[in-house]
C-alpha positions as a LaTeX table, in Angstrom:
\begin{tabular}{lrrr}
\hline
Residue & $x$ (\AA) & $y$ (\AA) & $z$ (\AA) \\
\hline
Leu1 & 73.12 & 94.46 & 108.23 \\
Ala2 & 74.63 & 94.47 & 104.72 \\
Ala3 & 72.18 & 97.17 & 103.64 \\
Glu4 & 72.86 & 99.26 & 106.76 \\
Leu5 & 76.61 & 99.07 & 106.16 \\
Asp6 & 76.21 & 99.53 & 102.39 \\
Ile7 & 78.29 & 96.43 & 101.59 \\
Asp8 & 77.58 & 93.24 & 99.68 \\
Leu9 & 76.87 & 89.92 & 101.39 \\
Trp10 & 80.26 & 88.46 & 100.43 \\
Thr11 & 82.05 & 91.26 & 102.26 \\
Leu12 & 79.73 & 90.98 & 105.24 \\
Asp13 & 80.42 & 87.25 & 105.42 \\
Ala14 & 84.17 & 87.89 & 105.33 \\
Leu15 & 83.86 & 90.48 & 108.08 \\
Trp16 & 81.59 & 88.28 & 110.16 \\
Trp17 & 84.04 & 85.35 & 110.14 \\
Asn18 & 87.16 & 87.48 & 110.62 \\
Pro19 & 88.91 & 86.23 & 113.79 \\
Lys20 & 89.74 & 89.81 & 114.80 \\
Leu21 & 86.01 & 90.43 & 115.27 \\
Gly22 & 85.62 & 87.74 & 117.90 \\
Gly23 & 85.79 & 90.06 & 120.90 \\
Phe24 & 83.30 & 92.75 & 121.81 \\
Gly25 & 84.91 & 96.09 & 122.50 \\
Glu26 & 83.37 & 99.53 & 122.55 \\
Thr27 & 80.76 & 100.08 & 119.87 \\
Glu28 & 79.97 & 103.01 & 117.59 \\
Val29 & 76.48 & 104.19 & 116.81 \\
Asp30 & 75.46 & 104.90 & 113.22 \\
Glu31 & 72.91 & 107.47 & 112.01 \\
Ser32 & 69.99 & 105.16 & 112.78 \\
Gly33 & 71.17 & 104.52 & 116.35 \\
Thr34 & 72.43 & 100.99 & 115.60 \\
Glu35 & 75.56 & 99.94 & 117.46 \\
Ile36 & 78.41 & 98.74 & 115.24 \\
Leu37 & 81.69 & 97.16 & 116.33 \\
Pro38 & 84.61 & 99.51 & 115.56 \\
Glu39 & 86.42 & 96.72 & 113.70 \\
Val40 & 83.45 & 96.36 & 111.35 \\
Val41 & 83.35 & 100.12 & 110.75 \\
Gln42 & 87.08 & 100.16 & 110.03 \\
Ala43 & 86.88 & 97.13 & 107.71 \\
Val44 & 83.99 & 98.68 & 105.77 \\
Gln45 & 85.87 & 101.97 & 105.44 \\
Leu46 & 88.91 & 100.11 & 104.12 \\
Gln47 & 86.73 & 98.25 & 101.60 \\
Arg48 & 85.21 & 101.48 & 100.38 \\
Phe49 & 88.60 & 103.17 & 100.15 \\
Gly50 & 89.80 & 100.27 & 98.04 \\
Leu51 & 86.89 & 100.65 & 95.68 \\
Glu52 & 87.51 & 104.39 & 95.39 \\
Arg53 & 91.17 & 103.70 & 94.64 \\
Tyr54 & 90.21 & 101.20 & 91.93 \\
Leu55 & 87.81 & 103.71 & 90.41 \\
Gln56 & 90.52 & 106.34 & 90.45 \\
Glu57 & 93.01 & 104.01 & 88.76 \\
Phe58 & 90.44 & 102.91 & 86.19 \\
Ile59 & 89.66 & 106.50 & 85.20 \\
Arg60 & 93.36 & 107.42 & 85.06 \\
Asp61 & 94.25 & 104.36 & 82.98 \\
Asn62 & 91.28 & 104.79 & 80.61 \\
Trp63 & 91.22 & 108.59 & 80.44 \\
Glu64 & 91.36 & 108.79 & 76.64 \\
Arg65 & 88.47 & 106.34 & 76.24 \\
Ile66 & 86.00 & 108.18 & 78.48 \\
Pro67 & 83.84 & 110.51 & 76.36 \\
Glu68 & 83.22 & 113.00 & 79.20 \\
Phe69 & 86.95 & 113.76 & 79.34 \\
Arg70 & 87.44 & 114.51 & 75.63 \\
Gly71 & 89.35 & 117.74 & 75.32 \\
Trp72 & 90.95 & 117.31 & 78.78 \\
Gln73 & 94.28 & 115.84 & 79.76 \\
Leu74 & 95.53 & 114.87 & 83.17 \\
Tyr75 & 97.65 & 117.70 & 84.50 \\
Glu76 & 101.38 & 117.60 & 83.82 \\
Glu77 & 104.31 & 119.50 & 85.31 \\
Asp78 & 107.59 & 119.59 & 83.40 \\
Gly79 & 106.20 & 117.00 & 80.97 \\
Glu80 & 105.43 & 114.53 & 83.75 \\
Pro81 & 101.84 & 113.49 & 84.54 \\
Val82 & 101.04 & 114.62 & 88.09 \\
Gly83 & 97.24 & 114.96 & 87.96 \\
Tyr84 & 96.66 & 111.75 & 89.93 \\
Glu85 & 96.49 & 112.28 & 93.71 \\
Tyr86 & 97.69 & 115.83 & 93.12 \\
Arg87 & 99.08 & 117.34 & 96.31 \\
Ala88 & 97.33 & 120.61 & 97.16 \\
Asn89 & 99.69 & 121.49 & 100.00 \\
Glu90 & 97.93 & 121.93 & 103.34 \\
Ile91 & 94.41 & 121.06 & 102.16 \\
Gly92 & 94.92 & 117.50 & 100.91 \\
Arg93 & 95.18 & 115.57 & 97.67 \\
Ile94 & 93.00 & 116.10 & 94.63 \\
Asp95 & 91.84 & 112.74 & 93.27 \\
Leu96 & 92.26 & 113.77 & 89.63 \\
Leu97 & 93.31 & 117.12 & 88.19 \\
Ala98 & 93.06 & 117.93 & 84.49 \\
His99 & 93.76 & 120.88 & 82.25 \\
His100 & 91.89 & 121.54 & 79.01 \\
Lys101 & 93.90 & 120.85 & 75.86 \\
Thr102 & 92.86 & 124.04 & 74.02 \\
Glu103 & 91.07 & 126.32 & 76.50 \\
Pro104 & 92.24 & 128.07 & 79.67 \\
Ala105 & 90.33 & 125.72 & 81.95 \\
Trp106 & 90.97 & 123.35 & 84.85 \\
Leu107 & 88.95 & 120.32 & 85.96 \\
Val108 & 89.06 & 119.09 & 89.56 \\
Ile109 & 87.57 & 115.61 & 89.95 \\
Glu110 & 86.49 & 114.23 & 93.32 \\
Leu111 & 85.66 & 110.53 & 93.54 \\
Lys112 & 83.33 & 109.38 & 96.30 \\
Arg113 & 81.90 & 106.15 & 97.57 \\
Ala114 & 81.36 & 106.62 & 101.30 \\
Gln115 & 81.01 & 110.27 & 102.26 \\
Thr116 & 78.06 & 112.58 & 102.68 \\
Ser117 & 77.14 & 115.01 & 99.92 \\
Asp118 & 77.76 & 118.02 & 102.14 \\
Asp119 & 81.31 & 116.87 & 102.79 \\
Thr120 & 81.89 & 115.98 & 99.14 \\
Ile121 & 80.77 & 119.35 & 97.75 \\
Gly122 & 82.70 & 121.23 & 100.43 \\
Gln123 & 85.86 & 119.26 & 99.72 \\
Leu124 & 85.52 & 119.74 & 95.96 \\
Leu125 & 84.95 & 123.50 & 96.31 \\
Arg126 & 87.98 & 123.77 & 98.61 \\
Tyr127 & 90.16 & 122.05 & 95.99 \\
Met128 & 88.72 & 124.23 & 93.22 \\
Gly129 & 89.50 & 127.36 & 95.24 \\
Trp130 & 93.05 & 126.17 & 95.81 \\
Ile131 & 93.54 & 125.58 & 92.07 \\
Lys132 & 92.11 & 129.03 & 91.27 \\
Lys133 & 94.49 & 130.69 & 93.72 \\
Asn134 & 97.62 & 128.60 & 93.16 \\
Lys135 & 97.56 & 127.20 & 89.61 \\
Ala136 & 95.08 & 129.02 & 87.39 \\
Ala137 & 96.07 & 132.12 & 85.47 \\
Pro138 & 93.79 & 135.17 & 85.70 \\
Gly139 & 90.72 & 134.45 & 83.60 \\
Asp140 & 91.13 & 130.66 & 83.67 \\
Arg141 & 87.92 & 128.71 & 84.30 \\
Val142 & 87.95 & 126.20 & 87.17 \\
Gln143 & 85.36 & 123.44 & 86.98 \\
Gly144 & 84.59 & 120.60 & 89.32 \\
Met145 & 83.20 & 117.14 & 88.87 \\
Val146 & 81.97 & 114.59 & 91.37 \\
Val147 & 82.09 & 110.94 & 90.32 \\
Cys148 & 80.07 & 108.74 & 92.65 \\
Gln149 & 77.83 & 105.71 & 92.69 \\
Ser150 & 74.53 & 107.36 & 93.61 \\
Leu151 & 72.86 & 110.73 & 93.92 \\
Asp152 & 71.06 & 111.70 & 97.09 \\
Ala153 & 68.79 & 114.69 & 97.76 \\
Arg154 & 71.52 & 116.70 & 99.50 \\
Met155 & 73.84 & 116.37 & 96.52 \\
Glu156 & 71.02 & 117.19 & 94.10 \\
Tyr157 & 70.13 & 120.40 & 95.97 \\
Ala158 & 73.77 & 121.47 & 96.21 \\
Leu159 & 74.32 & 120.91 & 92.50 \\
Met160 & 71.29 & 123.09 & 91.68 \\
Ile161 & 73.20 & 126.10 & 93.06 \\
Val162 & 76.81 & 125.33 & 92.19 \\
Gln163 & 76.93 & 126.08 & 88.47 \\
Asn164 & 80.47 & 124.96 & 87.67 \\
Val165 & 80.25 & 121.46 & 89.17 \\
Asp166 & 79.08 & 118.43 & 87.21 \\
Leu167 & 78.16 & 114.95 & 88.36 \\
Leu168 & 78.88 & 111.56 & 86.82 \\
Leu169 & 77.43 & 108.37 & 88.28 \\
Tyr170 & 79.44 & 105.20 & 87.81 \\
Glu171 & 78.20 & 101.65 & 87.42 \\
Ile172 & 80.17 & 98.45 & 87.62 \\
Asp173 & 79.15 & 95.70 & 85.22 \\
Phe174 & 81.02 & 92.41 & 85.56 \\
His175 & 80.26 & 89.20 & 83.66 \\
Leu176 & 81.73 & 85.73 & 83.49 \\
Arg177 & 81.10 & 83.57 & 80.45 \\
Lys178 & 82.45 & 80.52 & 78.73 \\
Pro179 & 84.37 & 81.04 & 75.52 \\
Asn180 & 82.40 & 80.22 & 72.35 \\
Gln181 & 84.34 & 77.02 & 71.65 \\
Met182 & 83.23 & 75.56 & 75.00 \\
Asp183 & 79.45 & 75.92 & 74.48 \\
\hline
\end{tabular}
């Protein structure tokens, strides 16, 4: 079940023992035809959203330390940083928006954990188009970047055609250790 829901066993255990999951209401069916309680689907979506939010905050807070973003700065308006959750009017919020420090170029970054590649690329291209129309000066370059945990075949095929979109895969590495004086 953990593999089907793409969650770890700790999260599954927490969901399983959640008192709100005690009753059986209507179920949803996933891609494989497996029925899933709506509360489980909602809880998993919330967990994934949380992880995406943490990734977004990590990148924002560590922008200057990430080699792939050298030369870029989070977008500012009137000297205020606004490139985090940038509001693109009627089409949504851009996860991260950057402008190149020395070149006439924009970078639209879409972070994903739990969405299909087709949706991700479409969403990113929509945001890039909005920036080109509403923010970029004539001749400015608009680039896109997807930051996600894994690459699937759909994303790989899409990226073969879309020349101005890059991909970064993230990994989380967490360790606990005793301090040296306690060995």
